[in-house]
C-alpha positions as CSV (number, residue, x, y, z in Angstrom):
1,M,83.0,104.6,101.8
2,Y,83.1,107.6,99.7
3,R,85.3,107.4,96.6
4,W,87.0,110.7,97.1
5,I,88.2,109.7,100.5
6,I,89.8,106.6,99.1
7,E,91.2,108.5,96.2
8,A,92.8,111.0,98.6
9,D,94.3,108.1,100.6
10,I,95.8,106.7,97.4
11,Y,97.3,110.1,96.5
12,R,98.9,110.4,100.0
13,L,100.3,106.8,99.9
14,K,101.8,107.4,96.4
15,K,103.3,110.7,97.6
16,A,104.8,108.9,100.7
17,L,106.3,106.2,98.4
18,R,107.9,108.9,96.2
19,N,109.9,110.1,99.3
20,D,111.9,106.8,99.2
21,P,111.0,105.3,102.6
22,Q,113.0,102.5,104.3
23,D,112.3,98.9,103.3
24,A,109.9,98.0,106.1
25,E,107.9,101.2,105.7
26,R,107.9,100.8,101.9
27,R,106.3,97.3,102.3
28,T,103.7,98.7,104.6
29,L,102.9,101.6,102.3
30,E,102.7,99.3,99.3
31,R,100.3,97.0,101.2
32,R,98.1,99.9,102.2
33,L,98.1,101.2,98.6
34,A,97.1,97.8,97.3
35,L,94.2,97.6,99.8
36,A,93.1,101.2,99.0
37,E,93.1,100.5,95.3
38,A,91.0,97.3,95.9
39,R,88.5,99.4,98.0
40,L,88.3,101.9,95.2
41,T,87.6,99.2,92.6
42,A,84.9,97.8,94.9
43,A,83.4,101.2,95.4
44,R,83.1,101.7,91.7
45,T,80.9,98.6,91.2
């Protein structure tokens, strides 16, 4: 995948987390953020 797409996804996830979501939504966003950061790391290698 293109790095800029992953970076945009990470930006949107971090922005959503700043809006103080409910617990279940927060866990989902944190999980998606961790996966996106792992994909970005893999794309850099």
